[in-house]
VEXLUM-262520 format. One record per residue (C-alpha): x, y, z. Coordinates in steps of 0.5 Angstrom, whole numbers, padded with zeros to 4 digits, always signed. Example, Ala and Ser with C-alpha at 12.3 -4.5 7.8 and 13.67 -1.06 7.14 Angstrom:
REM residues 2
+0025-0009+0016+0027-0002+0014
REM end
This chain:
REM residues 668
+0189+0266+0015+0196+0262+0014+0199+0265+0020+0193+0263+0024+0194+0256+0022+0201+0256+0024+0200+0259+0031+0195+0253+0032+0200+0247+0030+0206+0250+0034+0201+0251+0040+0199+0244+0038+0205+0241+0038+0207+0244+0044+0201+0241+0048+0203+0234+0046+0211+0235+0047+0209+0236+0054+0204+0231+0055+0209+0226+0053+0214+0229+0057+0209+0228+0063+0208+0221+0061+0214+0220+0061+0215+0223+0067+0210+0218+0070+0213+0211+0067+0220+0213+0070+0217+0214+0077+0212+0208+0076+0219+0204+0073+0223+0207+0079+0217+0206+0084+0217+0197+0082+0224+0197+0081+0228+0201+0086+0223+0204+0091+0219+0197+0091+0222+0194+0097+0222+0200+0101+0214+0202+0100+0212+0194+0100+0215+0194+0107+0212+0200+0109+0205+0198+0107+0206+0192+0112+0208+0195+0116+0202+0199+0117+0198+0194+0116+0202+0188+0120+0207+0189+0126+0211+0185+0131+0208+0186+0138+0212+0184+0144+0209+0180+0149+0211+0181+0156+0214+0174+0160+0211+0171+0167+0215+0174+0172+0218+0168+0177+0215+0167+0183+0217+0170+0190+0217+0165+0196+0218+0166+0203+0223+0160+0206+0219+0155+0208+0216+0155+0200+0210+0159+0201+0208+0165+0195+0208+0172+0197+0208+0174+0189+0206+0170+0183+0204+0171+0176+0197+0169+0174+0196+0169+0166+0189+0173+0164+0185+0171+0157+0181+0176+0153+0176+0173+0148+0174+0176+0141+0170+0173+0135+0172+0175+0128+0165+0174+0125+0169+0176+0117+0173+0169+0118+0167+0163+0119+0163+0161+0113+0156+0163+0113+0154+0155+0114+0159+0154+0120+0156+0160+0124+0148+0158+0122+0151+0151+0124+0155+0153+0131+0151+0159+0133+0146+0156+0139+0152+0151+0141+0156+0156+0142+0152+0161+0146+0149+0155+0150+0157+0153+0152+0159+0161+0153+0153+0161+0158+0154+0155+0162+0161+0158+0163+0160+0166+0164+0153+0166+0167+0148+0170+0162+0143+0168+0158+0145+0163+0152+0140+0169+0148+0145+0174+0150+0151+0170+0146+0147+0169+0140+0146+0176+0139+0152+0178+0141+0155+0173+0135+0149+0175+0130+0150+0183+0131+0158+0182+0130+0156+0177+0124+0152+0183+0121+0156+0189+0122+0163+0184+0120+0165+0186+0127+0172+0182+0126+0174+0184+0133+0167+0182+0138+0169+0182+0145+0166+0175+0148+0169+0175+0156+0175+0178+0159+0180+0176+0166+0179+0169+0164+0184+0164+0168+0188+0158+0165+0182+0154+0166+0177+0157+0163+0182+0160+0157+0183+0152+0156+0175+0150+0156+0173+0156+0151+0178+0152+0145+0174+0147+0146+0167+0150+0145+0164+0150+0139+0166+0153+0132+0171+0156+0137+0175+0149+0136+0176+0150+0129+0181+0155+0130+0183+0163+0129+0181+0162+0121+0175+0158+0121+0172+0159+0127+0174+0166+0129+0178+0165+0135+0182+0170+0137+0186+0170+0144+0189+0176+0147+0193+0174+0154+0196+0178+0160+0199+0177+0165+0197+0179+0172+0201+0180+0179+0198+0176+0185+0199+0177+0192+0197+0171+0197+0199+0174+0203+0194+0181+0202+0197+0187+0205+0201+0184+0209+0208+0185+0207+0205+0189+0202+0211+0194+0201+0217+0189+0202+0215+0185+0197+0214+0191+0193+0213+0191+0185+0216+0193+0179+0214+0198+0174+0216+0200+0167+0213+0206+0164+0212+0208+0156+0219+0211+0157+0222+0205+0158+0224+0208+0165+0223+0203+0171+0221+0204+0178+0223+0199+0183+0220+0199+0191+0222+0192+0195+0223+0185+0194+0220+0185+0187+0225+0191+0185+0231+0189+0188+0231+0182+0185+0227+0184+0178+0233+0182+0174+0231+0175+0176+0224+0176+0176+0222+0179+0170+0225+0174+0165+0225+0175+0157+0220+0178+0152+0216+0174+0146+0215+0177+0140+0208+0177+0136+0205+0179+0129+0199+0182+0130+0194+0185+0123+0191+0192+0123+0183+0192+0122+0178+0196+0123+0177+0202+0128+0186+0201+0129+0186+0195+0133+0191+0190+0132+0188+0181+0131+0194+0176+0132+0196+0173+0125+0196+0165+0127+0197+0161+0134+0204+0161+0134+0209+0166+0138+0214+0169+0133+0219+0168+0139+0216+0166+0145+0217+0169+0152+0222+0167+0157+0219+0166+0164+0223+0169+0169+0227+0165+0175+0223+0164+0182+0226+0167+0188+0226+0164+0195+0226+0170+0200+0228+0169+0207+0221+0172+0210+0218+0167+0214+0211+0167+0214+0210+0166+0221+0214+0171+0224+0211+0176+0219+0204+0175+0221+0207+0176+0227+0210+0181+0226+0204+0185+0223+0199+0184+0226+0203+0185+0234+0205+0192+0230+0198+0194+0228+0195+0193+0234+0201+0198+0238+0199+0202+0232+0192+0202+0234+0192+0203+0241+0197+0209+0241+0194+0212+0235+0201+0213+0232+0202+0216+0225+0207+0210+0223+0211+0204+0225+0216+0199+0223+0217+0192+0226+0224+0188+0223+0226+0181+0226+0233+0178+0223+0236+0171+0224+0242+0173+0229+0246+0169+0225+0246+0168+0218+0243+0175+0218+0237+0173+0214+0231+0178+0214+0225+0174+0217+0219+0179+0218+0220+0186+0216+0213+0190+0217+0212+0198+0215+0204+0201+0216+0203+0208+0216+0196+0211+0218+0191+0214+0214+0186+0219+0214+0181+0216+0216+0186+0211+0221+0187+0206+0218+0194+0203+0217+0197+0200+0211+0203+0199+0208+0205+0206+0205+0212+0207+0205+0219+0202+0207+0220+0206+0213+0224+0201+0216+0230+0201+0210+0228+0208+0207+0228+0213+0214+0233+0215+0217+0232+0219+0224+0235+0221+0231+0236+0214+0234+0234+0217+0241+0237+0212+0247+0239+0206+0243+0245+0209+0240+0247+0210+0248+0249+0201+0246+0254+0205+0241+0257+0210+0245+0257+0206+0251+0261+0200+0246+0266+0207+0244+0268+0208+0252+0269+0201+0254+0273+0200+0248+0278+0207+0248+0278+0205+0256+0276+0212+0258+0271+0208+0263+0269+0201+0265+0262+0199+0267+0263+0201+0275+0266+0208+0274+0261+0212+0278+0257+0218+0275+0253+0224+0279+0247+0226+0275+0246+0231+0277+0240+0230+0280+0237+0229+0274+0239+0235+0270+0246+0238+0268+0248+0244+0264+0253+0245+0258+0253+0252+0256+0247+0254+0254+0243+0248+0254+0241+0243+0259+0241+0234+0259+0235+0233+0263+0234+0226+0266+0227+0223+0264+0226+0222+0272+0225+0228+0276+0231+0229+0281+0235+0224+0277+0239+0217+0280+0244+0220+0284+0251+0217+0283+0251+0211+0280+0255+0206+0276+0256+0208+0268+0252+0200+0269+0247+0203+0273+0246+0209+0268+0246+0204+0262+0240+0200+0266+0236+0206+0267+0238+0211+0261+0241+0217+0264+0241+0222+0260+0246+0226+0264+0251+0220+0266+0252+0219+0258+0252+0226+0256+0258+0228+0262+0261+0221+0260+0262+0223+0253+0263+0230+0253+0268+0229+0259+0273+0224+0256+0273+0227+0249+0272+0233+0250+0279+0235+0248+0279+0230+0243+0273+0229+0240+0276+0225+0233+0277+0220+0239+0270+0218+0239+0267+0219+0232+0273+0215+0229+0271+0211+0234+0264+0209+0232+0266+0210+0224+0271+0204+0225+0264+0201+0228+0262+0202+0221+0256+0207+0223+0258+0212+0218+0256+0208+0212+0250+0205+0209+0249+0197+0209+0249+0197+0202+0242+0194+0201+0240+0191+0194+0233+0194+0195+0233+0202+0193+0232+0207+0197+0237+0205+0203+0236+0212+0208+0244+0216+0209+0246+0215+0216+0250+0222+0219+0254+0221+0224+0258+0228+0224+0265+0229+0224+0269+0235+0228+0269+0240+0223+0263+0239+0219+0257+0243+0218+0252+0242+0224+0258+0240+0229+0258+0244+0235+0260+0244+0243+0254+0241+0245+0255+0235+0239+0258+0230+0244+0254+0231+0249+0248+0230+0244+0251+0225+0240+0251+0220+0247+0245+0219+0248+0242+0219+0240+0241+0226+0237+0245+0230+0232+0246+0222+0230+0241+0219+0224+0240+0212+0223+0235+0208+0219+0232+0202+0223+0236+0197+0220+0242+0199+0220+0240+0200+0228+0239+0193+0228+0245+0191+0224+0249+0194+0230+0245+0191+0236+0245+0184+0232+0253+0184+0232+0253+0185+0239+0249+0179+0240+0252+0175+0234+0259+0176+0238+0261+0182+0235+0260+0180+0229+0256+0184+0223+0252+0181+0218+0249+0185+0213+0242+0184+0213+0240+0179+0208+0233+0178+0204+0234+0173+0199+0236+0165+0200+0237+0162+0192+0235+0164+0185+0232+0157+0183+0229+0155+0175+0224+0150+0177+0228+0145+0181+0235+0148+0179+0239+0153+0182+0241+0158+0178+0245+0162+0184+0246+0161+0191+0247+0168+0197+0251+0166+0202+0252+0170+0210+0255+0177+0207+0260+0179+0214+0260+0186+0214+0265+0187+0220+0268+0180+0223+0269+0184+0230+0265+0191+0231+0269+0191+0238+0273+0187+0243+0270+0180+0246+0271+0182+0252+0266+0189+0251+0261+0185+0248+0261+0181+0254+0260+0187+0258+0254+0190+0255+0250+0184+0253+0251+0183+0260+0247+0190+0261+0243+0189+0255+0240+0183+0259+0239+0187+0266+0235+0192+0262+0229+0188+0261+0232+0183+0268+0233+0188+0273+0227+0190+0277+0229+0198+0276+0230+0197+0268+0227+0202+0264+0224+0194+0260+0223+0192+0267+0215+0190+0265+0218+0186+0259+0222+0181+0264+0218+0174+0263+0220+0168+0267+0218+0164+0261+0224+0167+0256+0229+0171+0256+0230+0178+0252+0236+0183+0252+0235+0190+0249+0234+0197+0250+0229+0202+0250+0229+0209+0246+0225+0215+0246+0227+0221+0242+0224+0227+0241+0221+0230+0235+0220+0238+0232+0224+0239+0239+0227+0245+0236+0220+0248+0236+0217+0252+0242+0211+0250+0241+0209+0244+0246+0204+0242+0242+0209+0241+0237+0213+0235+0240+0212+0229+0238+0216+0222+0239+0220+0217+0237+0219+0210+0240+0223+0204+0239+0226+0198+0243+0232+0194+0240+0235+0188+0242+0235+0180+0241+0232+0174+0245+0234+0169+0248+0239+0172+0252+0244+0166+0252+0245+0164+0244+0240+0169+0241+0237+0167+0236+0233+0174+0233+0234+0180+0233+0229+0185+0232+0227+0193+0232+0221+0196+0234+0220+0203+0231+0213+0207+0233+0213+0214+0231+0208+0221+0234+0204+0216+0238+0199+0220+0242+0202+0222+0249+0196+0222+0252+0196+0215+0251+0204+0214+0252+0210+0215+0249+0216+0211+0253+0220+0206+0248+0218+0201+0254+0211+0203+0254+0210+0203+0247+0214+0199+0243+0217+0195+0248+0210+0190+0248+0211+0189+0240+0218+0186+0243+0215+0182+0247+0210+0180+0244+0214+0177+0238+0219+0173+0242+0214+0170+0246+0210+0168+0240+0216+0166+0236+0218+0163+0242+0212+0158+0241+0211+0157+0235+0219+0156+0234+0223+0151+0239+0230+0152+0238+0236+0147+0236+0240+0144+0242+0234+0146+0248+0233+0141+0252+0226+0143+0254+0225+0140+0261+0217+0142+0263+0215+0136+0263+0222+0132+0265+0220+0135+0272+0215+0130+0274+0216+0125+0269+0218+0118+0274+0221+0112+0274+0221+0109+0265+0218+0115+0262+0223+0119+0265+0228+0115+0263+0226+0115+0256+0226+0122+0255+0233+0122+0259+0235+0117+0253+0232+0121+0247+0236+0127+0249+0242+0123+0250+0242+0120+0243+0241+0127+0239+0247+0130+0236+0251+0136+0238+0255+0140+0235+0255+0144+0240+0253+0145+0247+0247+0143+0250+0243+0147+0256+0243+0142+0261+0240+0147+0267+0234+0144+0270+0236+0136+0269+0239+0132+0274+0247+0132+0276+0247+0124+0273+0243+0125+0267+0247+0132+0266+0253+0128+0267+0252+0123+0262+0250+0127+0256+0255+0131+0257+0261+0126+0257+0258+0122+0251+0259+0129+0247+0267+0128+0250+0268+0133+0255+0270+0133+0263+0265+0134+0267+0267+0137+0274+0261+0137+0278+0260+0141+0285+0254+0140+0290+0249+0135+0289+0241+0135+0286+0240+0139+0279+0244+0143+0275+0244+0150+0277+0250+0153+0273+0254+0151+0267+0261+0154+0267+0260+0154+0259+0254+0156+0255+0250+0154+0251+0251+0154+0244+0259+0155+0244+0263+0149+0239+0264+0144+0243+0270+0143+0238+0273+0148+0243+0271+0146+0250+0275+0141+0254+0271+0141+0261+0266+0144+0264+0263+0145+0271+0257+0144+0273+0254+0147+0279+0249+0143+0283+0244+0144+0288
REM end
């Protein structure tokens, strides 16, 4: 019996000892948590109930060159109600006037809002939705409504703000304006102007503390942000709303007429390189057109006959030919190895000068010219093209610029046919904007400028950064060559047999080159053969103000596919409307002067004479006496030949007056 009692006591002591040890361990853990790890767990608890959220800043506005909005950020507000924070007395007192106010603004009945608010109160809902997508004025009005004017703690008002991007022009230039998006991993997708200049537009994020409530929802704490967001800067682009609208609708009409797959238009200011319009339209399955991709910048393709300008300049600069060199077009078909080069005119053009070959766009003439003169030294031809920078990207800030292709002898794909093919725009590849930059250089007396899409970055009225003209190459070739090719580009449109003669207008002058390139020409199935129709050029001829390129892919062959028929009319429509809406600087309008006599004529002459010119004006069509007076007042020595009105002037309009001493006027 004694042994049994002893065993029981031993076991009892053991249990008591274990309990003491357990109690000690619990006490130690409590002390450790309280004294040592207390702050850690407190922070963790706070993190689970309170959290810092980022507040997206308002993106800066994107403007056209005249201050019209292309893209702007608009704040939208969501209104919610915290029924728990509102006292029963206040709720009972203000529910009807609050519901009446909400009804007056949002349109639903007062009873609807009374029922919504009462349900939230009964269910102790701390996040009841009242309204979404309110604008700023509506948001400010809601803050003054009965009960809500007591604020978040007594009135239960919860405000959530978000920023949305709106485009006042709608679908016009949508792809060129573009966007900037960031995913949950922080990766950006950048398109168009919005993407290219996001560093200026996006601003700096703010911080806002929120508290976790029921159903995993987060409620803002207090009225103020912890860190206020800093809005982005405004960006002034080079886009001109008027020219953009003209270009968009001219392109759209032609795409619809020819049922084409897609196309683009670019209009650029000659001297500065400012892009005034850029439109990209692609066809949907339903036959409608929208800004699908940025073809103008991103799509590199074979340019066809528009590349003949590059080949011509290369040959003239290397002095292997001149514009009077006669070439036999071989009845419109010339065989080289196992390949035939053909002209669009059956039977060819016979023996013609190089100038005529450019005017009628003879493939055989250009293929023979380049192959014959460079076959023993093909590097010489390609070196010339490379020196003109045709193998390089323009280095635009917009993402996705297509890469040009100008093969070098020995490169993969080079063959005995390459010289002949390259001569008229095959086996080479360029984007529309790269082609236009070259044509613009010809219009700009040989100076190649980088196409520019942004003028200025501003914060309110303060200029943060200004972007100036960027010269890529001060002279792509000699002045002599520029003068020759500019005459030929003018003849393409003005001459009766030029490929662009149907574009000629006596009311305004244009110069340019047509291009019709085949797509899928490797296929032996004629049904798969498609075309790219192009017109590139500038206007006016004497003192170019704008350059322009129109590229239309895969027009319906049954309707037409030549560049002069498909793309040329778009170019002409743009030039005509820009002429009508944008009078050129230093251009003296003689339309009314012809018919006015006596005092009216004198008043107009006097007005013209008071103008301050930095460049030689156009005095063609003026009476000799008036022209002499204006020019001599500019400090020029004037020599007159003949009588009557001015027919020709020896110094072209737009020439810097400081460089001119004497001018000869031919009267008739």
